[in-house]
HTML snippet that shows the backbone in 3Dmol.js (N, CA, C, O; Angstrom):
<script src="https://3Dmol.org/build/3Dmol-min.js"></script>
<div id="view" style="width:600px;height:400px;position:relative"></div>
<script>
const pdb = `
ATOM      1  N   MET A   1     240.818-133.653 -87.741  1.00  0.00           N
ATOM      2  CA  MET A   1     240.268-133.479 -86.409  1.00  0.00           C
ATOM      3  C   MET A   1     239.123-134.457 -86.154  1.00  0.00           C
ATOM      4  O   MET A   1     238.918-134.900 -85.024  1.00  0.00           O
ATOM      5  N   ARG A   2     238.383-134.790 -87.204  1.00  0.00           N
ATOM      6  CA  ARG A   2     237.243-135.688 -87.033  1.00  0.00           C
ATOM      7  C   ARG A   2     237.693-137.031 -86.481  1.00  0.00           C
ATOM      8  O   ARG A   2     237.053-137.591 -85.592  1.00  0.00           O
ATOM      9  N   VAL A   3     238.790-137.541 -87.008  1.00  0.00           N
ATOM     10  CA  VAL A   3     239.265-138.853 -86.594  1.00  0.00           C
ATOM     11  C   VAL A   3     239.994-138.780 -85.259  1.00  0.00           C
ATOM     12  O   VAL A   3     239.766-139.612 -84.381  1.00  0.00           O
ATOM     13  N   VAL A   4     240.859-137.802 -85.103  1.00  0.00           N
ATOM     14  CA  VAL A   4     241.704-137.724 -83.919  1.00  0.00           C
ATOM     15  C   VAL A   4     240.918-137.365 -82.666  1.00  0.00           C
ATOM     16  O   VAL A   4     241.087-137.996 -81.622  1.00  0.00           O
ATOM     17  N   ARG A   5     240.072-136.367 -82.764  1.00  0.00           N
ATOM     18  CA  ARG A   5     239.371-135.880 -81.567  1.00  0.00           C
ATOM     19  C   ARG A   5     237.890-136.243 -81.535  1.00  0.00           C
ATOM     20  O   ARG A   5     237.199-135.918 -80.569  1.00  0.00           O
ATOM     21  N   GLY A   6     237.397-136.905 -82.563  1.00  0.00           N
ATOM     22  CA  GLY A   6     235.997-137.301 -82.585  1.00  0.00           C
ATOM     23  C   GLY A   6     235.045-136.148 -82.806  1.00  0.00           C
ATOM     24  O   GLY A   6     233.900-136.206 -82.358  1.00  0.00           O
ATOM     25  N   ASP A   7     235.483-135.103 -83.482  1.00  0.00           N
ATOM     26  CA  ASP A   7     234.638-133.938 -83.743  1.00  0.00           C
ATOM     27  C   ASP A   7     233.706-134.238 -84.919  1.00  0.00           C
ATOM     28  O   ASP A   7     234.187-134.345 -86.048  1.00  0.00           O
ATOM     29  N   PRO A   8     232.393-134.377 -84.703  1.00  0.00           N
ATOM     30  CA  PRO A   8     231.472-134.714 -85.784  1.00  0.00           C
ATOM     31  C   PRO A   8     231.202-133.560 -86.732  1.00  0.00           C
ATOM     32  O   PRO A   8     230.551-133.744 -87.761  1.00  0.00           O
ATOM     33  N   ASP A   9     231.695-132.365 -86.397  1.00  0.00           N
ATOM     34  CA  ASP A   9     231.417-131.195 -87.217  1.00  0.00           C
ATOM     35  C   ASP A   9     232.645-130.713 -87.991  1.00  0.00           C
ATOM     36  O   ASP A   9     232.588-129.665 -88.635  1.00  0.00           O
ATOM     37  N   ALA A  10     233.740-131.449 -87.942  1.00  0.00           N
ATOM     38  CA  ALA A  10     234.977-131.028 -88.608  1.00  0.00           C
ATOM     39  C   ALA A  10     234.858-131.194 -90.120  1.00  0.00           C
ATOM     40  O   ALA A  10     234.418-132.235 -90.607  1.00  0.00           O
ATOM     41  N   VAL A  11     235.257-130.151 -90.861  1.00  0.00           N
ATOM     42  CA  VAL A  11     235.219-130.162 -92.320  1.00  0.00           C
ATOM     43  C   VAL A  11     236.570-129.680 -92.825  1.00  0.00           C
ATOM     44  O   VAL A  11     237.108-128.690 -92.328  1.00  0.00           O
ATOM     45  N   ARG A  12     237.119-130.383 -93.815  1.00  0.00           N
ATOM     46  CA  ARG A  12     238.383-129.961 -94.411  1.00  0.00           C
ATOM     47  C   ARG A  12     238.108-128.909 -95.478  1.00  0.00           C
ATOM     48  O   ARG A  12     237.499-129.205 -96.506  1.00  0.00           O
ATOM     49  N   ILE A  13     238.554-127.694 -95.235  1.00  0.00           N
ATOM     50  CA  ILE A  13     238.425-126.615 -96.211  1.00  0.00           C
ATOM     51  C   ILE A  13     239.703-126.588 -97.032  1.00  0.00           C
ATOM     52  O   ILE A  13     240.799-126.729 -96.490  1.00  0.00           O
ATOM     53  N   GLY A  14     239.565-126.407 -98.332  1.00  0.00           N
ATOM     54  CA  GLY A  14     240.725-126.367 -99.204  1.00  0.00           C
ATOM     55  C   GLY A  14     241.042-127.703 -99.848  1.00  0.00           C
ATOM     56  O   GLY A  14     241.995-127.799-100.621  1.00  0.00           O
ATOM     57  N   ASP A  15     240.276-128.724 -99.554  1.00  0.00           N
ATOM     58  CA  ASP A  15     240.483-130.030-100.165  1.00  0.00           C
ATOM     59  C   ASP A  15     240.016-129.974-101.616  1.00  0.00           C
ATOM     60  O   ASP A  15     239.091-129.231-101.943  1.00  0.00           O
ATOM     61  N   TYR A  16     240.647-130.750-102.479  1.00  0.00           N
ATOM     62  CA  TYR A  16     240.328-130.710-103.904  1.00  0.00           C
ATOM     63  C   TYR A  16     239.087-131.531-104.237  1.00  0.00           C
ATOM     64  O   TYR A  16     238.317-131.130-105.110  1.00  0.00           O
ATOM     65  N   HIS A  17     238.868-132.651-103.584  1.00  0.00           N
ATOM     66  CA  HIS A  17     237.805-133.580-103.972  1.00  0.00           C
ATOM     67  C   HIS A  17     236.514-133.443-103.167  1.00  0.00           C
ATOM     68  O   HIS A  17     235.435-133.666-103.716  1.00  0.00           O
ATOM     69  N   ILE A  18     236.587-133.091-101.914  1.00  0.00           N
ATOM     70  CA  ILE A  18     235.399-133.090-101.059  1.00  0.00           C
ATOM     71  C   ILE A  18     234.306-132.142-101.559  1.00  0.00           C
ATOM     72  O   ILE A  18     233.146-132.554-101.595  1.00  0.00           O
ATOM     73  N   PRO A  19     234.607-130.899-101.945  1.00  0.00           N
ATOM     74  CA  PRO A  19     233.523-130.040-102.447  1.00  0.00           C
ATOM     75  C   PRO A  19     232.820-130.624-103.675  1.00  0.00           C
ATOM     76  O   PRO A  19     231.607-130.475-103.823  1.00  0.00           O
ATOM     77  N   ASN A  20     233.571-131.284-104.550  1.00  0.00           N
ATOM     78  CA  ASN A  20     232.961-131.905-105.724  1.00  0.00           C
ATOM     79  C   ASN A  20     232.058-133.069-105.326  1.00  0.00           C
ATOM     80  O   ASN A  20     230.975-133.232-105.888  1.00  0.00           O
ATOM     81  N   THR A  21     232.491-133.871-104.370  1.00  0.00           N
ATOM     82  CA  THR A  21     231.695-135.006-103.904  1.00  0.00           C
ATOM     83  C   THR A  21     230.398-134.529-103.269  1.00  0.00           C
ATOM     84  O   THR A  21     229.337-135.093-103.535  1.00  0.00           O
ATOM     85  N   VAL A  22     230.467-133.499-102.434  1.00  0.00           N
ATOM     86  CA  VAL A  22     229.272-132.973-101.770  1.00  0.00           C
ATOM     87  C   VAL A  22     228.324-132.346-102.789  1.00  0.00           C
ATOM     88  O   VAL A  22     227.118-132.584-102.734  1.00  0.00           O
ATOM     89  N   ALA A  23     228.851-131.550-103.715  1.00  0.00           N
ATOM     90  CA  ALA A  23     228.003-130.913-104.728  1.00  0.00           C
ATOM     91  C   ALA A  23     227.338-131.961-105.613  1.00  0.00           C
ATOM     92  O   ALA A  23     226.171-131.807-105.974  1.00  0.00           O
ATOM     93  N   TRP A  24     228.055-133.018-105.966  1.00  0.00           N
ATOM     94  CA  TRP A  24     227.507-134.072-106.813  1.00  0.00           C
ATOM     95  C   TRP A  24     226.400-134.847-106.080  1.00  0.00           C
ATOM     96  O   TRP A  24     225.349-135.126-106.656  1.00  0.00           O
ATOM     97  N   ALA A  25     226.639-135.182-104.836  1.00  0.00           N
ATOM     98  CA  ALA A  25     225.686-136.002-104.087  1.00  0.00           C
ATOM     99  C   ALA A  25     224.435-135.228-103.670  1.00  0.00           C
ATOM    100  O   ALA A  25     223.329-135.766-103.727  1.00  0.00           O
ATOM    101  N   LEU A  26     224.598-133.980-103.254  1.00  0.00           N
ATOM    102  CA  LEU A  26     223.462-133.245-102.699  1.00  0.00           C
ATOM    103  C   LEU A  26     222.752-132.340-103.696  1.00  0.00           C
ATOM    104  O   LEU A  26     221.586-132.003-103.491  1.00  0.00           O
ATOM    105  N   ALA A  27     223.433-131.935-104.779  1.00  0.00           N
ATOM    106  CA  ALA A  27     222.809-130.995-105.717  1.00  0.00           C
ATOM    107  C   ALA A  27     222.882-131.456-107.167  1.00  0.00           C
ATOM    108  O   ALA A  27     222.287-130.827-108.041  1.00  0.00           O
ATOM    109  N   GLY A  28     223.599-132.545-107.437  1.00  0.00           N
ATOM    110  CA  GLY A  28     223.730-133.011-108.819  1.00  0.00           C
ATOM    111  C   GLY A  28     224.644-132.150-109.666  1.00  0.00           C
ATOM    112  O   GLY A  28     224.602-132.221-110.895  1.00  0.00           O
ATOM    113  N   GLU A  29     225.470-131.338-109.025  1.00  0.00           N
ATOM    114  CA  GLU A  29     226.418-130.461-109.722  1.00  0.00           C
ATOM    115  C   GLU A  29     227.754-131.173-109.853  1.00  0.00           C
ATOM    116  O   GLU A  29     228.216-131.815-108.910  1.00  0.00           O
ATOM    117  N   GLU A  30     228.375-131.059-111.023  1.00  0.00           N
ATOM    118  CA  GLU A  30     229.629-131.770-111.270  1.00  0.00           C
ATOM    119  C   GLU A  30     230.814-131.182-110.519  1.00  0.00           C
ATOM    120  O   GLU A  30     231.735-131.916-110.160  1.00  0.00           O
ATOM    121  N   ARG A  31     230.813-129.901-110.279  1.00  0.00           N
ATOM    122  CA  ARG A  31     231.913-129.238-109.589  1.00  0.00           C
ATOM    123  C   ARG A  31     231.371-128.360-108.475  1.00  0.00           C
ATOM    124  O   ARG A  31     230.281-127.799-108.586  1.00  0.00           O
ATOM    125  N   GLY A  32     232.142-128.245-107.400  1.00  0.00           N
ATOM    126  CA  GLY A  32     231.730-127.431-106.270  1.00  0.00           C
ATOM    127  C   GLY A  32     232.905-126.655-105.702  1.00  0.00           C
ATOM    128  O   GLY A  32     234.063-126.983-105.963  1.00  0.00           O
ATOM    129  N   THR A  33     232.608-125.644-104.937  1.00  0.00           N
ATOM    130  CA  THR A  33     233.626-124.854-104.241  1.00  0.00           C
ATOM    131  C   THR A  33     233.428-125.047-102.737  1.00  0.00           C
ATOM    132  O   THR A  33     232.440-125.639-102.301  1.00  0.00           O
ATOM    133  N   ASP A  34     234.365-124.549-101.964  1.00  0.00           N
ATOM    134  CA  ASP A  34     234.227-124.643-100.509  1.00  0.00           C
ATOM    135  C   ASP A  34     232.965-123.921-100.038  1.00  0.00           C
ATOM    136  O   ASP A  34     232.252-124.419 -99.166  1.00  0.00           O
ATOM    137  N   GLU A  35     232.689-122.746-100.616  1.00  0.00           N
ATOM    138  CA  GLU A  35     231.515-121.978-100.221  1.00  0.00           C
ATOM    139  C   GLU A  35     230.229-122.735-100.548  1.00  0.00           C
ATOM    140  O   GLU A  35     229.311-122.788 -99.731  1.00  0.00           O
ATOM    141  N   ARG A  36     230.166-123.321-101.748  1.00  0.00           N
ATOM    142  CA  ARG A  36     228.979-124.090-102.148  1.00  0.00           C
ATOM    143  C   ARG A  36     228.812-125.325-101.254  1.00  0.00           C
ATOM    144  O   ARG A  36     227.695-125.678-100.874  1.00  0.00           O
ATOM    145  N   MET A  37     229.916-125.968-100.928  1.00  0.00           N
ATOM    146  CA  MET A  37     229.864-127.135-100.048  1.00  0.00           C
ATOM    147  C   MET A  37     229.262-126.754 -98.699  1.00  0.00           C
ATOM    148  O   MET A  37     228.394-127.463 -98.189  1.00  0.00           O
ATOM    149  N   LEU A  38     229.707-125.656 -98.121  1.00  0.00           N
ATOM    150  CA  LEU A  38     229.191-125.223 -96.824  1.00  0.00           C
ATOM    151  C   LEU A  38     227.717-124.840 -96.913  1.00  0.00           C
ATOM    152  O   LEU A  38     226.961-125.082 -95.971  1.00  0.00           O
ATOM    153  N   ASP A  39     227.296-124.245 -98.032  1.00  0.00           N
ATOM    154  CA  ASP A  39     225.876-123.930 -98.225  1.00  0.00           C
ATOM    155  C   ASP A  39     225.035-125.201 -98.259  1.00  0.00           C
ATOM    156  O   ASP A  39     223.973-125.262 -97.641  1.00  0.00           O
ATOM    157  N   LEU A  40     225.509-126.212 -98.979  1.00  0.00           N
ATOM    158  CA  LEU A  40     224.760-127.460 -99.079  1.00  0.00           C
ATOM    159  C   LEU A  40     224.728-128.229 -97.762  1.00  0.00           C
ATOM    160  O   LEU A  40     223.772-128.954 -97.487  1.00  0.00           O
ATOM    161  N   LEU A  41     225.761-128.073 -96.955  1.00  0.00           N
ATOM    162  CA  LEU A  41     225.830-128.786 -95.673  1.00  0.00           C
ATOM    163  C   LEU A  41     225.125-128.050 -94.538  1.00  0.00           C
ATOM    164  O   LEU A  41     224.995-128.590 -93.439  1.00  0.00           O
ATOM    165  N   GLU A  42     224.674-126.836 -94.787  1.00  0.00           N
ATOM    166  CA  GLU A  42     224.054-126.026 -93.726  1.00  0.00           C
ATOM    167  C   GLU A  42     222.918-126.748 -92.992  1.00  0.00           C
ATOM    168  O   GLU A  42     222.850-126.638 -91.768  1.00  0.00           O
ATOM    169  N   PRO A  43     222.022-127.479 -93.666  1.00  0.00           N
ATOM    170  CA  PRO A  43     220.957-128.175 -92.927  1.00  0.00           C
ATOM    171  C   PRO A  43     221.473-129.247 -91.965  1.00  0.00           C
ATOM    172  O   PRO A  43     220.746-129.682 -91.072  1.00  0.00           O
ATOM    173  N   TYR A  44     222.703-129.664 -92.143  1.00  0.00           N
ATOM    174  CA  TYR A  44     223.282-130.719 -91.306  1.00  0.00           C
ATOM    175  C   TYR A  44     224.268-130.152 -90.293  1.00  0.00           C
ATOM    176  O   TYR A  44     225.180-130.858 -89.863  1.00  0.00           O
ATOM    177  N   ALA A  45     224.101-128.897 -89.907  1.00  0.00           N
ATOM    178  CA  ALA A  45     225.022-128.245 -88.970  1.00  0.00           C
ATOM    179  C   ALA A  45     225.158-129.085 -87.701  1.00  0.00           C
ATOM    180  O   ALA A  45     224.171-129.574 -87.150  1.00  0.00           O
ATOM    181  N   GLY A  46     226.380-129.236 -87.261  1.00  0.00           N
ATOM    182  CA  GLY A  46     226.675-130.044 -86.092  1.00  0.00           C
ATOM    183  C   GLY A  46     227.099-131.458 -86.444  1.00  0.00           C
ATOM    184  O   GLY A  46     227.670-132.166 -85.614  1.00  0.00           O
ATOM    185  N   GLN A  47     226.818-131.873 -87.680  1.00  0.00           N
ATOM    186  CA  GLN A  47     227.150-133.228 -88.122  1.00  0.00           C
ATOM    187  C   GLN A  47     227.845-133.229 -89.480  1.00  0.00           C
ATOM    188  O   GLN A  47     227.846-134.253 -90.163  1.00  0.00           O
ATOM    189  N   TRP A  48     228.431-132.114 -89.885  1.00  0.00           N
ATOM    190  CA  TRP A  48     229.035-131.992 -91.212  1.00  0.00           C
ATOM    191  C   TRP A  48     230.049-133.083 -91.489  1.00  0.00           C
ATOM    192  O   TRP A  48     230.038-133.682 -92.564  1.00  0.00           O
ATOM    193  N   GLY A  49     230.909-133.342 -90.551  1.00  0.00           N
ATOM    194  CA  GLY A  49     231.945-134.353 -90.743  1.00  0.00           C
ATOM    195  C   GLY A  49     231.355-135.730 -90.994  1.00  0.00           C
ATOM    196  O   GLY A  49     231.836-136.472 -91.851  1.00  0.00           O
ATOM    197  N   ARG A  50     230.329-136.064 -90.258  1.00  0.00           N
ATOM    198  CA  ARG A  50     229.688-137.370 -90.443  1.00  0.00           C
ATOM    199  C   ARG A  50     228.975-137.460 -91.782  1.00  0.00           C
ATOM    200  O   ARG A  50     229.023-138.496 -92.445  1.00  0.00           O
ATOM    201  N   VAL A  51     228.313-136.378 -92.183  1.00  0.00           N
ATOM    202  CA  VAL A  51     227.628-136.363 -93.482  1.00  0.00           C
ATOM    203  C   VAL A  51     228.638-136.529 -94.609  1.00  0.00           C
ATOM    204  O   VAL A  51     228.402-137.302 -95.538  1.00  0.00           O
ATOM    205  N   ILE A  52     229.753-135.819 -94.543  1.00  0.00           N
ATOM    206  CA  ILE A  52     230.786-135.939 -95.573  1.00  0.00           C
ATOM    207  C   ILE A  52     231.326-137.360 -95.602  1.00  0.00           C
ATOM    208  O   ILE A  52     231.541-137.915 -96.679  1.00  0.00           O
ATOM    209  N   GLN A  53     231.544-137.947 -94.458  1.00  0.00           N
ATOM    210  CA  GLN A  53     232.045-139.319 -94.404  1.00  0.00           C
ATOM    211  C   GLN A  53     231.060-140.286 -95.067  1.00  0.00           C
ATOM    212  O   GLN A  53     231.477-141.174 -95.810  1.00  0.00           O
ATOM    213  N   LEU A  54     229.780-140.126 -94.810  1.00  0.00           N
ATOM    214  CA  LEU A  54     228.766-140.977 -95.449  1.00  0.00           C
ATOM    215  C   LEU A  54     228.716-140.751 -96.957  1.00  0.00           C
ATOM    216  O   LEU A  54     228.600-141.707 -97.723  1.00  0.00           O
ATOM    217  N   LEU A  55     228.803-139.506 -97.383  1.00  0.00           N
ATOM    218  CA  LEU A  55     228.774-139.212 -98.815  1.00  0.00           C
ATOM    219  C   LEU A  55     229.983-139.805 -99.528  1.00  0.00           C
ATOM    220  O   LEU A  55     229.860-140.331-100.635  1.00  0.00           O
ATOM    221  N   GLU A  56     231.146-139.721 -98.897  1.00  0.00           N
ATOM    222  CA  GLU A  56     232.353-140.289 -99.505  1.00  0.00           C
ATOM    223  C   GLU A  56     232.231-141.797 -99.664  1.00  0.00           C
ATOM    224  O   GLU A  56     232.725-142.362-100.640  1.00  0.00           O
ATOM    225  N   ARG A  57     231.584-142.445 -98.722  1.00  0.00           N
ATOM    226  CA  ARG A  57     231.470-143.903 -98.773  1.00  0.00           C
ATOM    227  C   ARG A  57     230.389-144.393 -99.716  1.00  0.00           C
ATOM    228  O   ARG A  57     230.591-145.379-100.425  1.00  0.00           O
ATOM    229  N   TYR A  58     229.235-143.718 -99.739  1.00  0.00           N
ATOM    230  CA  TYR A  58     228.067-144.297-100.387  1.00  0.00           C
ATOM    231  C   TYR A  58     227.507-143.545-101.590  1.00  0.00           C
ATOM    232  O   TYR A  58     226.647-144.089-102.283  1.00  0.00           O
ATOM    233  N   SER A  59     227.950-142.330-101.870  1.00  0.00           N
ATOM    234  CA  SER A  59     227.304-141.561-102.938  1.00  0.00           C
ATOM    235  C   SER A  59     228.001-141.671-104.282  1.00  0.00           C
ATOM    236  O   SER A  59     227.455-141.218-105.287  1.00  0.00           O
ATOM    237  N   GLY A  60     229.174-142.251-104.333  1.00  0.00           N
ATOM    238  CA  GLY A  60     229.914-142.269-105.588  1.00  0.00           C
ATOM    239  C   GLY A  60     230.727-140.997-105.738  1.00  0.00           C
ATOM    240  O   GLY A  60     230.717-140.129-104.865  1.00  0.00           O
ATOM    241  N   GLN A  61     231.423-140.901-106.844  1.00  0.00           N
ATOM    242  CA  GLN A  61     232.288-139.744-107.059  1.00  0.00           C
ATOM    243  C   GLN A  61     231.744-138.879-108.188  1.00  0.00           C
ATOM    244  O   GLN A  61     231.060-139.361-109.091  1.00  0.00           O
ATOM    245  N   ALA A  62     232.060-137.610-108.117  1.00  0.00           N
ATOM    246  CA  ALA A  62     231.698-136.693-109.191  1.00  0.00           C
ATOM    247  C   ALA A  62     232.463-137.085-110.454  1.00  0.00           C
ATOM    248  O   ALA A  62     233.532-137.688-110.358  1.00  0.00           O
ATOM    249  N   PRO A  63     231.940-136.756-111.625  1.00  0.00           N
ATOM    250  CA  PRO A  63     232.651-137.077-112.866  1.00  0.00           C
ATOM    251  C   PRO A  63     234.052-136.475-112.874  1.00  0.00           C
ATOM    252  O   PRO A  63     234.262-135.362-112.391  1.00  0.00           O
ATOM    253  N   SER A  64     234.993-137.208-113.418  1.00  0.00           N
ATOM    254  CA  SER A  64     236.369-136.704-113.472  1.00  0.00           C
ATOM    255  C   SER A  64     236.680-136.240-114.886  1.00  0.00           C
ATOM    256  O   SER A  64     236.244-136.842-115.868  1.00  0.00           O
ATOM    257  N   TYR A  65     237.435-135.165-114.968  1.00  0.00           N
ATOM    258  CA  TYR A  65     237.807-134.599-116.253  1.00  0.00           C
ATOM    259  C   TYR A  65     239.318-134.474-116.399  1.00  0.00           C
ATOM    260  O   TYR A  65     239.809-133.627-117.145  1.00  0.00           O
ATOM    261  N   GLY A  66     240.034-135.300-115.700  1.00  0.00           N
ATOM    262  CA  GLY A  66     241.495-135.245-115.745  1.00  0.00           C
ATOM    263  C   GLY A  66     242.037-135.769-117.059  1.00  0.00           C
ATOM    264  O   GLY A  66     241.282-136.300-117.874  1.00  0.00           O
ATOM    265  N   PRO A  67     243.340-135.627-117.276  1.00  0.00           N
ATOM    266  CA  PRO A  67     243.943-136.124-118.504  1.00  0.00           C
ATOM    267  C   PRO A  67     243.848-137.636-118.585  1.00  0.00           C
ATOM    268  O   PRO A  67     243.975-138.337-117.581  1.00  0.00           O
ATOM    269  N   LYS A  68     243.630-138.112-119.762  1.00  0.00           N
ATOM    270  CA  LYS A  68     243.527-139.550-119.996  1.00  0.00           C
ATOM    271  C   LYS A  68     244.824-140.055-120.624  1.00  0.00           C
ATOM    272  O   LYS A  68     245.522-139.306-121.307  1.00  0.00           O
ATOM    273  N   LEU A  69     245.135-141.305-120.393  1.00  0.00           N
ATOM    274  CA  LEU A  69     246.310-141.906-121.013  1.00  0.00           C
ATOM    275  C   LEU A  69     246.006-142.219-122.478  1.00  0.00           C
ATOM    276  O   LEU A  69     244.899-142.636-122.819  1.00  0.00           O
ATOM    277  N   ALA A  70     246.983-142.014-123.318  1.00  0.00           N
ATOM    278  CA  ALA A  70     246.821-142.352-124.725  1.00  0.00           C
ATOM    279  C   ALA A  70     246.778-143.867-124.881  1.00  0.00           C
ATOM    280  O   ALA A  70     247.443-144.591-124.140  1.00  0.00           O
ATOM    281  N   GLN A  71     245.996-144.343-125.844  1.00  0.00           N
ATOM    282  CA  GLN A  71     245.927-145.780-126.083  1.00  0.00           C
ATOM    283  C   GLN A  71     247.209-146.221-126.740  1.00  0.00           C
ATOM    284  O   GLN A  71     247.747-145.544-127.616  1.00  0.00           O
ATOM    285  N   ARG A  72     247.695-147.376-126.301  1.00  0.00           N
ATOM    286  CA  ARG A  72     248.925-147.919-126.872  1.00  0.00           C
ATOM    287  C   ARG A  72     248.574-149.140-127.726  1.00  0.00           C
ATOM    288  O   ARG A  72     247.645-149.888-127.420  1.00  0.00           O
ATOM    289  N   GLU A  73     249.317-149.314-128.770  1.00  0.00           N
ATOM    290  CA  GLU A  73     249.108-150.468-129.611  1.00  0.00           C
ATOM    291  C   GLU A  73     249.888-151.650-129.024  1.00  0.00           C
ATOM    292  O   GLU A  73     251.084-151.544-128.752  1.00  0.00           O
ATOM    293  N   ILE A  74     249.215-152.737-128.840  1.00  0.00           N
ATOM    294  CA  ILE A  74     249.851-153.933-128.276  1.00  0.00           C
ATOM    295  C   ILE A  74     249.915-154.980-129.366  1.00  0.00           C
ATOM    296  O   ILE A  74     248.895-155.354-129.945  1.00  0.00           O
ATOM    297  N   ARG A  75     251.114-155.447-129.641  1.00  0.00           N
ATOM    298  CA  ARG A  75     251.315-156.476-130.661  1.00  0.00           C
ATOM    299  C   ARG A  75     251.904-157.702-130.010  1.00  0.00           C
ATOM    300  O   ARG A  75     252.763-157.610-129.134  1.00  0.00           O
ATOM    301  N   SER A  76     251.439-158.834-130.443  1.00  0.00           N
ATOM    302  CA  SER A  76     252.037-160.068-129.935  1.00  0.00           C
ATOM    303  C   SER A  76     252.954-160.627-131.023  1.00  0.00           C
ATOM    304  O   SER A  76     252.670-160.491-132.213  1.00  0.00           O
ATOM    305  N   GLN A  77     254.042-161.249-130.612  1.00  0.00           N
ATOM    306  CA  GLN A  77     255.011-161.754-131.596  1.00  0.00           C
ATOM    307  C   GLN A  77     254.875-163.231-131.791  1.00  0.00           C
ATOM    308  O   GLN A  77     255.612-163.819-132.583  1.00  0.00           O
TER     309      GLN A  77
END
`;
const viewer = $3Dmol.createViewer("view");
viewer.addModel(pdb, "pdb");
viewer.setStyle({}, {cartoon: {color: "spectrum"}});
viewer.zoomTo();
viewer.render();
</script>
């Protein structure tokens, strides 16, 4: 909605990455929930969408803990 209708207060609830990005940027927490994200964004009411957009661009990403690829041995012939 933020992009299509220009709503500066639109927030995607249920997204996997946005709560982590907001929690990392505003509170230094590695993981966040939708509820925690909304609590942290409360001082920016009316501009949540814009704040999230700025955080996504300039704050970096929260640490990732996903599966890593195994190292492969590379041999030259």
